[in-house]
TORVEXNU-348840 format. One record per residue (C-alpha): residue number from 1; x, z, y. Coordinates in steps of 0.2 Angstrom, whole numbers, plus 2048, in hexadecimal, padded with zeros to 3 digits. Layout:
N
+------+------+-----+-------+
: zaro : east :  up : north :
+------+------+-----+-------+
:  NUM :    X :   Z :     Y :
...
+------+------+-----+-------+
END
This chain:
206
+------+------+-----+-------+
: zaro : east :  up : north :
+------+------+-----+-------+
:    1 :  ADE : C1B :   10A :
:    2 :  AD5 : C1B :   0FB :
:    3 :  AC6 : C27 :   0FB :
:    4 :  ACD : C2F :   0EB :
:    5 :  ADE : C32 :   0F2 :
:    6 :  AE4 : C44 :   0F5 :
:    7 :  AE4 : C48 :   108 :
:    8 :  AF2 : C51 :   10F :
:    9 :  AEE : C60 :   11B :
:   10 :  AF4 : C56 :   129 :
:   11 :  AE7 : C48 :   128 :
:   12 :  AD9 : C52 :   121 :
:   13 :  ACA : C51 :   12B :
:   14 :  AC2 : C61 :   131 :
:   15 :  AB4 : C5F :   127 :
:   16 :  AB9 : C56 :   116 :
:   17 :  AA8 : C59 :   10E :
:   18 :  A9F : C50 :   11C :
:   19 :  AAD : C43 :   120 :
:   20 :  AA4 : C35 :   116 :
:   21 :  A92 : C2E :   115 :
:   22 :  A91 : C33 :   102 :
:   23 :  A97 : C45 :   107 :
:   24 :  A8B : C46 :   115 :
:   25 :  A7C : C40 :   109 :
:   26 :  A82 : C4C :   0FC :
:   27 :  A81 : C5A :   108 :
:   28 :  A6F : C55 :   10D :
:   29 :  A67 : C53 :   0FC :
:   30 :  A6F : C63 :   0F6 :
:   31 :  A64 : C6B :   103 :
:   32 :  A56 : C62 :   0FC :
:   33 :  A5B : C69 :   0EB :
:   34 :  A5C : C7B :   0F2 :
:   35 :  A4B : C79 :   0F8 :
:   36 :  A45 : C76 :   0E7 :
:   37 :  A4D : C85 :   0E1 :
:   38 :  A46 : C90 :   0EE :
:   39 :  A35 : C8A :   0E9 :
:   40 :  A3A : C8F :   0D6 :
:   41 :  A41 : CA0 :   0DA :
:   42 :  A32 : CA4 :   0E7 :
:   43 :  A26 : CA0 :   0D7 :
:   44 :  A2F : CAB :   0CC :
:   45 :  A30 : CBA :   0D9 :
:   46 :  A1D : CB8 :   0DB :
:   47 :  A1A : CB9 :   0C9 :
:   48 :  A25 : CC8 :   0C7 :
:   49 :  A1D : CD2 :   0D7 :
:   50 :  A0B : CCE :   0CF :
:   51 :  A10 : CD5 :   0BD :
:   52 :  A1D : CE3 :   0C0 :
:   53 :  A10 : CF1 :   0BF :
:   54 :  A09 : CE9 :   0AE :
:   55 :  A15 : CF2 :   0A2 :
:   56 :  A07 : CF4 :   093 :
:   57 :  A0E : D06 :   08F :
:   58 :  A20 : D00 :   08D :
:   59 :  A2F : D04 :   098 :
:   60 :  A2D : D00 :   0AA :
:   61 :  A3A : CFD :   0B7 :
:   62 :  A3C : D0F :   0BE :
:   63 :  A40 : D13 :   0AB :
:   64 :  A4D : D06 :   0A9 :
:   65 :  A55 : D00 :   0B9 :
:   66 :  A68 : D07 :   0BD :
:   67 :  A6C : D05 :   0CF :
:   68 :  A7E : D08 :   0CD :
:   69 :  A80 : CFB :   0C0 :
:   70 :  A76 : CEF :   0CA :
:   71 :  A80 : CF3 :   0DA :
:   72 :  A90 : CEF :   0D2 :
:   73 :  A89 : CDE :   0CC :
:   74 :  A84 : CDC :   0DE :
:   75 :  A93 : CDF :   0E5 :
:   76 :  A9D : CD4 :   0D7 :
:   77 :  A90 : CC5 :   0DD :
:   78 :  A92 : CC8 :   0F0 :
:   79 :  AA5 : CC9 :   0ED :
:   80 :  AA4 : CB9 :   0E5 :
:   81 :  A9C : CB1 :   0F3 :
:   82 :  AA9 : CB7 :   0FF :
:   83 :  AB7 : CAF :   0F3 :
:   84 :  AAE : C9E :   0F3 :
:   85 :  AAD : C9F :   107 :
:   86 :  AC1 : CA1 :   107 :
:   87 :  AC2 : C92 :   0FB :
:   88 :  AB8 : C88 :   108 :
:   89 :  AC3 : C8D :   116 :
:   90 :  AD2 : C88 :   10C :
:   91 :  ACA : C77 :   108 :
:   92 :  AC8 : C75 :   11B :
:   93 :  ADA : C7A :   11E :
:   94 :  AE1 : C6E :   10F :
:   95 :  AE7 : C7B :   105 :
:   96 :  AE2 : C76 :   0F4 :
:   97 :  AEC : C82 :   0EB :
:   98 :  AE3 : C90 :   0F4 :
:   99 :  AD3 : C87 :   0F1 :
:  100 :  AD6 : C88 :   0DF :
:  101 :  ADA : C9A :   0DF :
:  102 :  ACB : CA0 :   0E8 :
:  103 :  ABF : C95 :   0DE :
:  104 :  AC6 : C9B :   0CD :
:  105 :  AC4 : CAE :   0D5 :
:  106 :  AB2 : CAA :   0D8 :
:  107 :  AB0 : CA3 :   0C6 :
:  108 :  AB8 : CB4 :   0BF :
:  109 :  AAC : CBF :   0CA :
:  110 :  A9D : CB3 :   0C4 :
:  111 :  AA2 : CB5 :   0B2 :
:  112 :  AA4 : CC9 :   0B5 :
:  113 :  A91 : CC9 :   0BD :
:  114 :  A8B : CC0 :   0AD :
:  115 :  A94 : CCC :   0A1 :
:  116 :  A8B : CDA :   0AA :
:  117 :  A7B : CD2 :   0AA :
:  118 :  A7B : CCF :   097 :
:  119 :  A7F : CE1 :   095 :
:  120 :  A71 : CE5 :   0A0 :
:  121 :  A65 : CDC :   096 :
:  122 :  A6D : CE3 :   085 :
:  123 :  A69 : CF4 :   08C :
:  124 :  A58 : CF1 :   091 :
:  125 :  A53 : CE8 :   080 :
:  126 :  A5B : CF8 :   077 :
:  127 :  A50 : D03 :   081 :
:  128 :  A40 : CF8 :   07B :
:  129 :  A3E : CEC :   08B :
:  130 :  A3B : CDC :   07F :
:  131 :  A36 : CCC :   088 :
:  132 :  A26 : CCE :   080 :
:  133 :  A23 : CDF :   082 :
:  134 :  A19 : CDF :   092 :
:  135 :  A15 : CD3 :   0A1 :
:  136 :  A22 : CDC :   0AA :
:  137 :  A30 : CD8 :   09E :
:  138 :  A2B : CC5 :   09D :
:  139 :  A2C : CC4 :   0B1 :
:  140 :  A3B : CCF :   0B2 :
:  141 :  A45 : CC6 :   0A5 :
:  142 :  A3F : CB5 :   0AC :
:  143 :  A44 : CB7 :   0BD :
:  144 :  A54 : CC0 :   0BA :
:  145 :  A58 : CB6 :   0AB :
:  146 :  A55 : CA5 :   0B4 :
:  147 :  A61 : CAC :   0C3 :
:  148 :  A6E : CB0 :   0B5 :
:  149 :  A6C : C9E :   0AE :
:  150 :  A70 : C98 :   0C1 :
:  151 :  A7F : CA2 :   0C2 :
:  152 :  A85 : C9B :   0B1 :
:  153 :  A83 : C89 :   0B7 :
:  154 :  A8B : C8D :   0C6 :
:  155 :  A9B : C94 :   0BD :
:  156 :  A9B : C84 :   0B2 :
:  157 :  A99 : C79 :   0C1 :
:  158 :  AA8 : C81 :   0C9 :
:  159 :  AB2 : C81 :   0BA :
:  160 :  AB0 : C70 :   0B8 :
:  161 :  AB5 : C6B :   0C9 :
:  162 :  AC5 : C75 :   0C7 :
:  163 :  AC9 : C6E :   0B7 :
:  164 :  AC5 : C5C :   0BC :
:  165 :  ACE : C5C :   0CD :
:  166 :  ADC : C69 :   0C9 :
:  167 :  AE9 : C5C :   0CE :
:  168 :  AE1 : C51 :   0DB :
:  169 :  AE2 : C59 :   0E9 :
:  170 :  AD5 : C5A :   0F8 :
:  171 :  ACC : C4A :   0F8 :
:  172 :  ABD : C42 :   102 :
:  173 :  AB6 : C41 :   0F0 :
:  174 :  AB8 : C52 :   0E9 :
:  175 :  AB5 : C5D :   0FB :
:  176 :  AA3 : C59 :   0FB :
:  177 :  AA2 : C5F :   0E8 :
:  178 :  AAA : C6F :   0EC :
:  179 :  AA0 : C72 :   0FB :
:  180 :  A8F : C70 :   0F3 :
:  181 :  A95 : C7B :   0E4 :
:  182 :  A99 : C89 :   0F1 :
:  183 :  A88 : C85 :   0F9 :
:  184 :  A7F : C88 :   0EA :
:  185 :  A8A : C98 :   0E6 :
:  186 :  A83 : C9F :   0F6 :
:  187 :  A72 : C9B :   0F1 :
:  188 :  A72 : CA5 :   0E1 :
:  189 :  A7C : CB3 :   0E9 :
:  190 :  A6B : CB5 :   0F6 :
:  191 :  A60 : CB4 :   0E9 :
:  192 :  A69 : CC2 :   0E0 :
:  193 :  A66 : CCC :   0F0 :
:  194 :  A55 : CCA :   0F0 :
:  195 :  A54 : CCE :   0DE :
:  196 :  A5D : CDE :   0E1 :
:  197 :  A51 : CE4 :   0EE :
:  198 :  A42 : CDD :   0E6 :
:  199 :  A45 : CE1 :   0D4 :
:  200 :  A50 : CEF :   0D4 :
:  201 :  A4E : CF7 :   0E4 :
:  202 :  A3B : CF6 :   0E4 :
:  203 :  A3A : CFB :   0D1 :
:  204 :  A45 : D0B :   0D3 :
:  205 :  A3C : D10 :   0E3 :
:  206 :  A2B : D0B :   0DF :
+------+------+-----+-------+
END
C-alpha cells in the first residue's frame, strides 16, 4: 500500500503516528523542539517574576487583573485540550470524520481564547497599561503575548492540516502531523496553566 493512501479502520495500525520511521523521527524531533520552547518560556517567566513589582507608579497586577475573565479563558483552553485528545482517540480508531469534528472544535475554542485575550489587552491599554509604561507592563505583555502568538500559530497549523487533508482520510503520512499538532496544543495549554498561576493568581493575591 502506498504511504499516502488512505487507510481503512480494519488495517489501521494501533499507533499510526509512529508506524513509520518518518513518523517516529517527527515525534522525537518534536520533543527536542518543545525543549527549546520550554527554555524560551522559562526565560520569559523569570524575567516577569523579576520585574512584576516595577510598576513605575503605573497600574499593577492587583489594579488590573480580573480572575473571572481569566478563569473563562482558562476553561476554554483546557476544554480545547480535551477536544484535541478526543481527536487523537478517533484517529487511532480510524474514524476520520470524528477526527475532523474534534479538531475543528479545538480550532474554534482556540479562536475564542484569542478573542478574549485581545479584549483583555484592549481593556488594560484603556486603563493605562501601555507596553512601555513600566517594566511590569513590558514583561507582562511579552510573556502573555508570546503565548498568544503560539496559540495563533497552533490555530493556523491545525486549520492548515484540516483543509489540506479534508478528503484524504487517515494515512501514515498525515497521522504524525495531526499527532504533533496536538502535542503542541497540549504544550501551550500547560504554559497557560503556569501563566494563570504565576501571573494572575500571584498578581491578585500578592
